C-alpha positions in Angstrom: 113.7 105.8 72.8 110.5 107.2 74.3 108.2 105.0 76.5 105.8 103.6 73.9 103.7 100.5 73.5 101.7 98.6 71.0 98.7 96.6 72.2 97.8 93.7 69.8 94.1 93.3 70.4 93.1 96.6 71.9 89.5 96.2 71.1 89.0 93.3 73.5 87.7 93.9 77.0 91.2 93.6 78.6 92.9 95.5 75.8 90.6 98.5 76.1 91.2 98.6 79.9 94.9 98.5 79.4 94.8 101.1 76.6 92.9 103.5 78.9 95.4 102.9 81.7 98.5 103.5 79.5 96.9 106.6 78.0 96.2 107.9 81.5 99.8 107.3 82.5 100.9 109.4 79.4 102.5 106.4 77.6 102.3 106.7 73.8 100.2 103.7 72.7 99.3 102.2 69.4 96.5 99.6 69.1 95.5 96.9 66.7 92.2 95.4 65.9 90.8 92.6 63.8 87.2 93.6 63.2 86.4 97.0 64.7 88.3 99.8 66.4 88.4 100.2 70.1 86.6 103.1 71.8 89.8 104.4 73.3 91.2 107.5 71.6 94.6 106.2 70.5 96.1 105.5 67.0 94.8 102.1 65.8 95.2 100.0 62.7 93.8 96.8 61.4 96.2 93.9 61.8 96.4 91.1 59.3 98.9 88.4 60.3 99.0 87.1 56.7 100.9 90.2 55.6 104.2 91.8 56.7 104.0 94.4 59.5 106.0 97.6 59.0 105.8 100.0 61.9 107.0 103.5 61.2 107.7 104.3 64.8 109.9 102.9 67.5 108.0 100.8 70.0 109.5 99.8 73.3 106.8 97.3 74.5 104.7 94.9 72.5 101.7 93.6 74.5 99.8 90.6 73.0 96.4 90.5 74.5 94.3 89.2 71.5 92.5 85.9 71.8 89.3 84.1 70.9 87.5 83.4 74.1 84.5 81.3 73.2 84.8 77.8 71.7 81.7 78.5 69.6 83.3 81.6 68.1 86.5 79.7 67.3 84.5 77.0 65.5 82.5 79.4 63.5 85.6 81.4 62.5 87.5 78.3 61.6 85.4 78.0 58.4 85.9 81.6 57.5 89.0 83.2 56.1 90.6 85.4 58.7 
């Protein structure tokens, strides 16, 4: 298995920095986003946790870095369907 990773939440501040770092190190990286894609030039796909996830590639590392940081944002999103 090759050295590869998936970053769940690569469009966050920390996720983008990690994606740049891994890309610079030559590690094959996939990224997920909820609203908009990251600026990093890696393969990315929109992730919906209400559906099954089928990856068509072998991934050695899964990095979960997604979160809602502001209480106000959490409260406003609570009323919306995610």
